[in-house]
N, C-alpha and C positions, 0 to 999 in steps of 0.2 A: 430689937428689930434690926438695927444696924450691924450688930455682931453676927446675926444669922445671915444677912446678905453678904457680909464680908467673907464668912466661911464658905458660903455657896460659890462666891467668886473665886476663892482659892481652889475649891474643888474642881471648878470648870477649867481653870488654868492647869491644874494637875492632870486632868483628863487629856487636854490638848498636848501637854508635854509628854504624857504617856504614849499617845498616838504617834507623835513625832519620833519618839525613841523606838517604838515598834517598827515604824517605817525605815528608820536608819538601820536597825539590826537586820531586817529582812533584806534590805539592799546589800548589806555586807555578805549575807549568806549567798546571794546571787553572784556577787562579783569576786569573792575569794577564789583564787586559783593557785594551785601548787606550781611553782616556777623553778623547782630544783634548788632553791635557796634553803639551806637547812634540811632538817629531817621531815619526812612526810608525816611522821607521828605528831610532830609539833603542829604542823599545818592542820591536821584533822582535829587535834585537841583544841586549837583556836576556834575551829568551826563548832565544836561541841560547847565551848564556852559561850559563843553567840547564842546557840540553841538554849542553853541554860538561862541566859539573860532574858530570852523571849518567854520562857516558861515562868520566870519570876514576875513577868508582866501579864500573866494569865493568858498567854498565847499557847494554843495546843500544838506543840511540836513533838511528834512522836519519833521513835527510833527509825522507823522506815523512811520518814521524811528526811531525817538527818543523813541516813545512808545515801539517799538520792542526791542530796546536795554535795556530800563528800565525794561520791564517785564521779559526779559530773564536774567537780573542781580539779580532777586529775588531768594531766597532759596526755597527748595521744600515745606516748610510750607505754601507757597503762591500758591500752585498748583491749588486750587479751584478758586482763582482769575484769574490765567492764563487760565484755562478752560472756565471760564465765559466770559472772554474777547474774546476768540476765537469763542465761540458759538454765541455771539451777532452780529447782523448785523451792529449796530451803532458803529462808531469809537469813542473811548474815546478821550478826550483832555488830555493834561498833567495834568491839574488841577483836572480832574476827577480821573485820576490814582493816583495822590498824595493823594487825599481825601480818596479813597478806600483803598489804601495801609496803610495809617495811622490808619484807623479803623481796618483793618486786623491785624496790628501790636498790637493794643490794645487788640483785641480778642485773639490773640495768647499768649500774655503775661498773660492775665487773665486765660486762659486755663492752661498754664504752672504752674501758681501759684496754681490753684485749684488742679492740679495733684500732686503738691508737698505737699500740705496740706493733701490730701488723703493718700499719701504714709506715711507721718509722723504719721497720725492717725492710719493707719493699723499697723505700727510697735509698737507704744505705746499702742494700744488698745488690743493687743493679750496677754492673760495671759500666764505666764511662767508655764509650766507643769513639767519640769524636769523629763521627762520620764513617768509621770502619764497620764492616759487618763481621760479627763474630760467629 
């Protein structure tokens, strides 16, 4: 009788622990944001890992839900990607999203570098007039 009560107590504690873990993982999915540190592929893979942990705890996390969390974790520089996803009838897979995000990250980086070069060129390219009109 004592052994049965002991095992039931352990089972209850496990359920409480499981619920806490689910809450922590769901919280992580909500707050994870891509901040340009590292590769966007790694960021989305971390999110998928959280989703897999939730599945292992018997939480129904489907690919559409993970797409939603991943897309909403991206910064405003990915707004065209977000709009494109919403406008399309076809659902993307996570692999589609990762490929598109990696390309978008490269394009954003290239554009940022180009803007930096243009700013430096503008600063160095202007002649100093020291009050004289040219």
